C-alpha positions in Angstrom: 3.1 23.1 -8.4 0.2 22.5 -5.9 -3.3 21.4 -7.2 -5.9 23.8 -7.2 -8.7 23.2 -4.4 -11.1 23.2 -6.9 -9.7 20.4 -7.9 -9.4 18.2 -5.2 -12.0 15.1 -4.6 -15.2 16.1 -2.9 -15.1 14.2 0.4 -11.5 16.1 0.7 -12.8 19.4 0.5 -15.4 18.9 3.2 -12.1 17.6 5.7 -10.1 20.3 4.5 -13.2 23.2 5.0 -14.6 21.2 7.9 -11.2 20.6 10.2 -10.5 23.8 10.4 -14.2 25.1 11.1 -14.9 22.3 13.8 -11.5 23.6 15.3 -13.1 27.1 15.7 -16.3 25.6 17.3 -14.5 23.4 19.5 -11.8 26.4 20.9 -14.8 28.9 21.7 -17.0 26.5 23.0 -14.4 25.7 25.3 -13.3 29.3 26.2 -17.3 30.6 26.7 -17.4 27.1 29.5 -14.3 28.4 31.2 -15.0 31.4 32.3 -13.7 33.7 28.5 -10.8 33.5 26.2 -8.9 35.4 29.1 -9.8 33.6 32.4 -6.7 32.7 35.1 -4.2 34.6 32.9 -1.0 35.2 34.8 1.2 38.0 33.8 4.2 35.8 32.8 2.0 33.5 30.8 1.2 36.0 28.4 5.1 35.7 27.4 4.7 32.3 26.5 2.2 33.4 23.3 5.2 35.1 21.2 7.9 32.0 22.9 5.0 29.1 21.7 4.3 31.0 18.1 8.1 31.3 17.1 9.1 28.0 18.3 6.4 26.1 16.5 7.4 28.0 13.3 11.1 27.0 13.9 9.8 23.2 14.5 8.3 23.6 11.2 11.3 24.9 9.3 13.7 22.3 10.9 12.6 19.5 11.4 14.6 16.2 12.8 15.2 12.8 11.3 13.8 10.1 13.3 14.9 7.2 10.6 16.3 7.4 7.4 13.9 8.3 5.4 11.4 9.3 8.0 11.1 13.0 9.8 9.1 14.6 12.4 8.3 18.1 13.7 8.8 18.9 17.1 5.7 21.8 17.4 3.9 19.0 19.1 5.8 20.3 22.5 4.9 23.9 21.7 1.4 23.2 21.2 0.6 21.4 24.1 2.5 23.9 26.3 0.4 26.7 24.8 -2.4 24.3 25.6 -2.0 23.7 28.8 -0.5 26.8 30.5 -2.1 29.9 28.2 -5.8 30.9 29.0 -8.6 29.2 26.7 -8.8 29.9 23.4 -5.2 31.7 23.6 -4.0 28.9 24.2 -5.1 27.0 21.0 -5.0 29.8 18.6 -1.3 30.5 19.3 -0.5 27.0 18.6 -2.7 27.2 15.4 -1.8 30.4 14.5 2.1 28.9 14.4 1.4 26.0 12.5 -0.2 28.4 10.0 2.9 30.8 10.0 5.2 27.9 9.9 4.2 26.1 7.1 3.3 28.9 4.8 6.7 29.6 5.6 8.3 26.0 3.8 5.7 27.0 0.9 3.0 24.5 1.4 0.0 24.6 -0.2 -2.6 27.1 1.3 -5.8 24.2 1.9 -2.5 21.7 3.0 -1.7 25.1 5.7 -5.2 26.0 6.6 -6.1 21.9 7.4 -3.2 21.9 9.1 -3.7 24.7 11.2 -7.3 23.7 12.0 -6.1 20.2 13.2 -3.9 21.9 15.6 -6.8 23.8 16.9 -8.8 21.0 16.9 -6.4 18.6 19.2 -5.4 21.9 21.3 -8.8 23.1 22.4 -9.7 19.8 23.6 -6.4 19.2 25.4 -7.0 22.9 27.0 -10.6 21.5 27.8 -9.2 18.7 29.3 -6.2 19.9 31.0 -5.7 23.9 31.4 -3.1 24.1 34.4 -4.2 27.3 36.8 -2.7 28.8 39.2 -2.2 25.3 41.4 -1.7 22.1 40.8 -2.0 18.1 42.3 -1.9 14.9 41.7 -5.6 15.0 39.3 -4.2 18.1 37.8 -0.8 16.2 36.8 -3.2 13.5 35.3 -5.5 15.6 33.4 -2.7 17.3 31.8 -1.1 14.0 31.0 -4.6 12.9 28.9 -4.6 16.2 27.5 -1.4 16.0 25.8 -2.3 12.1 24.9 -5.4 13.5 23.8 -4.1 16.2 21.6 -1.2 13.4 20.1 -3.9 11.1 19.3 -6.6 13.3 17.5 -3.2 15.4 15.9 -2.4 12.0 14.0 -5.9 10.9 13.7 -6.7 13.6 12.1 -3.3 14.3 10.1 -4.1 10.6 8.3 -7.7 11.5 6.9 -6.1 13.3 3.6 -3.9 10.7 3.1 -6.5 8.2 3.1 -9.2 10.0 0.8 -6.3 10.5 -1.6 -4.9 7.8 -1.7 -8.3 5.2 -1.4 -6.4 3.3 1.7 -8.1 2.1 4.5 -7.6 4.8 7.1 -6.8 2.2 10.0 -4.4 0.6 8.2 -2.8 4.3 7.0 -3.3 5.5 10.7 -1.6 2.3 12.2 1.3 2.9 10.0 2.1 6.3 11.4 1.5 5.5 14.4 4.2 2.8 14.3 6.6 5.4 12.7 6.2 7.9 15.1 4.6 7.1 18.4 8.4 7.3 20.2 9.1 10.7 19.3 5.4 11.7 19.5 5.3 10.5 23.5 8.4 11.9 24.3 7.7 15.9 22.8 4.6 15.0 25.0 6.0 13.9 28.1 8.6 17.0 27.9 5.4 19.1 27.7 3.5 18.3 30.3 6.8 18.0 32.9 7.7 21.7 31.5 3.7 22.9 31.9 3.3 21.1 35.6 7.2 22.3 36.7 6.0 26.0 35.5 3.5 26.3 38.1 5.4 24.2 40.5 8.9 25.0 40.4 9.6 27.8 37.9 13.2 27.7 38.0 13.3 24.0 37.2 10.8 24.3 34.6 13.3 24.1 31.7 15.6 21.1 32.7 12.8 18.4 30.8 14.0 20.6 27.6 17.5 18.8 28.0 16.3 15.9 25.5 16.4 18.2 22.3 19.8 18.5 22.3 20.1 15.0 22.2 17.3 14.8 19.6 19.6 17.2 17.9 22.6 15.3 17.8 20.9 12.3 17.0 19.3 13.6 13.8 22.9 14.8 12.8 24.2 11.3 13.3 20.8 10.4 10.9 21.7 12.5 8.3 25.5 11.5 8.3 24.0 8.0 7.8 21.7 8.5 5.0 24.1 10.9 3.2 27.0 8.0 3.7 24.1 5.6 2.5 23.7 7.4 -0.5 27.3 8.1 -1.2 27.7 4.1 -1.0 25.0 3.6 -3.0 26.7 5.9 -5.8 30.4 3.9 -5.3 28.6 0.9 -5.7 26.6 1.3 -8.7 29.6 3.0 -10.3 31.3 0.0 -9.4 28.4 -2.2 -10.9 29.1 -0.1 -14.5 33.0 -0.1 -14.4 32.4 -4.0 -14.4 30.1 -3.7 -17.2 31.8 -1.6 -19.4 35.5 -3.0 -18.5 34.3 -6.5 -19.3 32.9 -5.3 -22.5 35.7 -2.8 -24.0 37.7 -6.5 -23.0 36.1 -8.7 -25.1 36.6 -7.6 -28.2 40.4 -7.4 -28.4 40.5 -10.4 -26.0 38.4 -11.9 -29.2 41.1 -11.0 -31.3 44.1 -11.9 -29.5 42.3 -15.7 -28.8 41.9 -15.8 -32.6 45.7 -15.2 -33.8 47.1 -17.3 -30.6 44.3 -20.4 -32.5 46.1 -19.5 -36.2 49.6 -19.6 -34.2 48.9 -22.9 -32.9 48.0 -24.5 -36.1 50.9 -22.4 -37.5 53.5 -24.0 -34.8 52.2 -27.7 -34.3 54.9 -29.8 -33.8 57.4 -27.1 -32.8 59.0 -25.9 -29.5 56.7 -22.8 -29.3 53.8 -24.6 -29.6 54.0 -24.9 -25.8 54.3 -21.3 -24.9 50.9 -20.7 -27.5 48.9 -23.3 -26.2 49.6 -21.7 -22.1 48.7 -18.8 -23.9 45.2 -20.1 -25.3 44.7 -21.1 -21.4 45.0 -18.3 -20.0 43.0 -16.2 -22.7 40.6 -18.7 -22.0 40.7 -18.4 -18.4 40.6 -14.1 -18.5 37.3 -14.6 -21.4 35.4 -17.2 -18.5 36.7 -14.2 -16.0 35.3 -11.9 -17.8 31.8 -13.2 -18.5 32.0 -14.0 -14.8 32.1 -10.0 -14.2 29.2 -8.7 -16.6 27.4 -11.9 -14.8 28.1 -10.3 -11.4 27.4 -7.0 -12.6 23.8 -8.0 -13.4 23.0 -10.0 -10.8 23.9 -6.8 -8.6 21.6 -4.7 -10.5 18.9 -3.3 -8.8 16.4 -3.7 -11.8 13.1 -5.8 -11.2 13.9 -10.0 -12.5 12.7 -11.1 -15.4 10.4 -13.5 -13.9 8.9 -16.6 -16.3 8.0 -19.8 -15.2 10.8 -21.8 -15.1 11.3 -25.8 -15.6 13.8 -26.8 -13.0 14.5 -30.0 -15.0 14.7 -28.2 -18.5 17.0 -25.7 -17.1 19.5 -28.1 -15.5 19.5 -30.2 -19.0 20.1 -27.1 -20.7 23.3 -26.5 -18.5 24.4 -30.5 -18.6 24.3 -29.8 -22.6 26.4 -26.6 -22.3 29.5 -28.1 -19.9 29.1 -32.0 -21.0 32.4 -30.9 -23.9 34.2 -29.3 -21.1 33.6 -32.5 -18.2 34.5 -34.7 -21.0 37.4 -33.0 -21.8 38.2 -33.4 -18.2 37.4 -36.9 -18.2 34.0 -36.5 -15.6 31.0 -38.0 -16.4 27.8 -35.1 -16.1 24.9 -36.9 -15.1 21.4 -35.3 -14.1 18.7 -37.0 -11.2 14.9 -35.7 -11.7 13.1 -36.9 -8.7 10.5 -33.9 -9.5 9.9 -31.7 -12.0 9.0 -28.6 -10.6 8.1 -25.2 -11.8 9.0 -21.9 -10.6 8.5 -18.4 -11.2 12.1 -17.1 -11.6 14.7 -15.0 -13.4 15.5 -18.2 -16.4 18.6 -16.7 -17.8 20.5 -15.6 -13.8 19.1 -18.8 -12.4 20.8 -20.8 -15.6 24.1 -19.0 -14.5 23.9 -19.7 -11.1 23.4 -23.1 -12.1 26.3 -23.4 -14.4 28.5 -21.8 -12.1 28.7 -24.5 -9.1 28.8 -27.1 -12.2 31.5 -25.3 -13.8 33.4 -25.2 -10.6 32.7 -28.9 -9.9 33.7 -30.0 -13.2 37.0 -28.6 -12.3 37.6 -29.7 -9.3 36.3 -33.6 -9.9 39.8 -36.2 -10.6 39.4 -37.9 -13.7 37.0 -40.8 -13.9 34.3 -39.3 -11.7 30.9 -38.1 -11.5 29.6 -34.5 -11.1 25.4 -34.8 -10.4 23.1 -32.7 -11.3 19.7 -33.5 -9.1 16.7 -31.5 -9.0 14.6 -32.5 -5.9 11.8 -30.9 -3.4 13.1 -29.4 -0.2 11.3 -28.5 3.1 10.8 -24.7 1.4 10.4 -25.6 -1.8 12.3 -26.8 -5.3 15.7 -27.5 -4.6 18.7 -28.3 -7.0 21.7 -30.1 -5.8 25.1 -30.0 -7.6 27.4 -32.8 -6.1 31.1 -33.3 -7.1 33.9 -36.4 -6.1 36.7 -33.8 -6.0 38.8 -33.0 -3.1 36.3 -31.2 -0.4 36.7 -27.8 1.0 39.2 -26.9 3.6 36.7 -25.8 6.7 38.8 -22.6 7.4 37.5 -21.3 4.2 33.8 -22.5 4.7 32.9 -18.8 6.4 34.1 -16.9 3.5 33.5 -19.0 0.7 30.9 -16.8 -0.9 32.5 -13.9 -1.1 33.5 -12.4 -3.8 37.4 -13.0 -5.0 37.7 -16.1 -2.6 39.8 -17.7 -4.9 40.6 -21.1 -4.8 43.2 -22.7 -7.2 40.7 -23.8 -9.7 38.6 -20.5 -10.1 38.7 -16.7 -10.2 36.7 -16.4 -7.0 33.2 -14.9 -8.9 31.2 -17.9 -9.2 30.0 -19.0 -5.9 29.3 -15.3 -5.4 27.5 -15.2 -8.3 25.6 -18.1 -7.6 24.8 -16.5 -3.7 23.7 -13.5 -5.0 21.1 -14.6 -7.7 19.6 -17.4 -5.4 19.4 -14.3 -2.7 17.7 -12.0 -5.3 15.2 -15.0 -6.0 14.3 -15.3 -1.8 15.8 -18.7 -1.7 18.8 -20.2 0.2 22.8 -21.4 -1.0 24.7 -24.2 1.4 27.4 -26.3 1.2 28.2 -29.2 2.6 31.7 -30.8 2.6 34.4 -33.0 3.9 38.0 -33.6 2.7 38.5 -36.3 0.4 34.8 -36.9 0.5 33.6 -34.2 -2.2 31.2 -31.6 -2.1 27.5 -30.7 -2.3 26.6 -27.2 -3.4 22.6 -26.9 -2.9 19.9 -24.2 -4.0 16.7 -23.8 -2.6 13.6 -21.8 -4.1 10.5 -20.5 -2.4 7.9 -21.8 -4.4 
């Protein structure tokens, strides 16, 4: 339910009352100074009253999309035509009445309806005073009509922003600039069509409807944007369902997998030294691999969530030391030495758990591709844009044809599930950072995470 008019702040109430009053005064003044409200009225022009009125109502009822999140009413076109071709007073009143009826039709609040009608009346009265087209046109008249359309568009937009500025407390010029940048192409197109149609109605009546050929194009554009918005909504739903699926599956499988691993461990102890020991060892290794993949699926689903990051002050030296401690046993089993090289103790505002997961995935990959006796170095330094974490291995390197798709999901190598690098990239991107790799066949790889300060 719309708030009651009495609850509005005093400046907002003043604008709602003042704008229509100003429009009435201006329309009356224009009519009085140009020979009365019915001066220069050729008979065919009276047909424009119902035509413009109905067109404005329909434009208010069916706004068109000019962007995925932006809509605009085409009502400016018939409003300007009414101001230019109808007698002073009648044209602005027709435009204001159409806007009022259209607003009521779409169930806007009464104060909003009155304000919008007053805004239209004010802008149309000024446009009529500047560029009313009488019996004949010349170049000077064409310029005046063009200026009148521009005045209408500027005044209409400038007045429309006033309630938003008063209600939100934001700076008027800031809101005006935002509104102008979002609507100026469509507004200028409608203004140009209105002026061209009005001038042609006097000079070449048969050709007057030709500028309106732009309306079917606008309609097609509107349908295309609506289809794109619908597709985006469907895609967002699919991605959300995918994240839920990954999370649910990883959680549902975790418990039975833990039971399987426990039973396999018992079987391995019971069959030590027997022929079945090798088969049990292979089963344990596969179960461990599945456990790691499920953990990464959970991490990927978490990294993809659109929830705000749980930021805190993170010491990158401590974070890397924590990762090294977690992977020391795995590295020792593989005969690989894990070392750290901290050139600078950097503090950043980040989601510690997600960032640790990204670094851990890089270290896990590096340990698994490194041959026994080699080192994996985890370093912290400062790059050009901010703190930098690098993971250096002495493995076989990465083939050049794999590099363009290296960070995509499920780009499997012989050593992993193809999720670790995708998780690392997603986490780094959510922190506003970059991740890159430098590699050469036989010379190892260096993965570098650079984060903003």
